[in-house]
N, C-alpha and C positions, 0 to 999 in steps of 0.2 A: 409970223406963222408960229403956232403953238408947237412946242417940242415935247415929245414924250419918250421915255426910256422903258423898254420892256425887259424884265429880267429873264424871262423864259417864255417862249411861245407855247401855244397849245399844240402839242405834238400829234395828237390823234388826227387832226385835220390840217396841220401845218398852217395855223393862222394866229393872228394877234387879236386881242380883244380891246375894244375902245368903248368908253362910256358914252352916253348920249349927248354930251355937250361938245360937239365937234364944230369948230368955227367954219365960216364960209370959205376961207382960203385953204382949209384942210389942215393936216398936221404933218410934222416931220417926225419920223419914227426911227429910233435906234434900238436894235435888239442886242442886249448885252451878254447873252448866253455864250459860254466858252466851252470848247471841247477839252478832253483830258490833256492834250498837249498845250493848252493855253491859247490856241487860236480861236478867234471869233467864229461861231458857227455861221452867222450871217454878217459878213464884213462890209456892209453897205449902210448908207443912210437912205431911208425910203420916204416917199411922200404918199399920203393917202388923201384923196379928195373927199369932200363931204358927201358928194353923190355916190362914190364907191362905198363908203362906210354905210350910208343909209340904205343901200341896195343889197347889203350883205346879210347873211342869216343873223337872226336875233336870238339872244338868250336872256331870259328874264331872271334877274337876281333876286335873292331873298329880301333885299331891302326895297324892292319895287323898281329898281333902276334897270335900264336896258343896256345890254352889252352887245355891241356889233362885232361879229367874228369875221374879220377880213383875212382872206387867204394871202399868205406872204407872196406867192407867185403873181398875184394881181396888183401888188404895190409897185410904184414907179421908183426906180433907183435914181437918186439925185446926187450921190457922192459916195465916198468910201470912208471908213473909220481907220484910225491909225492905232 
């Protein structure tokens, strides 16, 4: 499974963005953003299926690529970060 690390989510709609090359088995997502006290804001490892990503709202980037904006609440928790 492809693993991606997100430095900071999109706060306006509490989502993460993924480019159009999403493998069939989905992706494993880690959100690395930390609060002022050093704790992770989203202390889980998430899974996003290809079907969820492709059904999420799209944003067209200047380079012509598509960015799928998947809400964090729709992701499946598969573990925790340490």
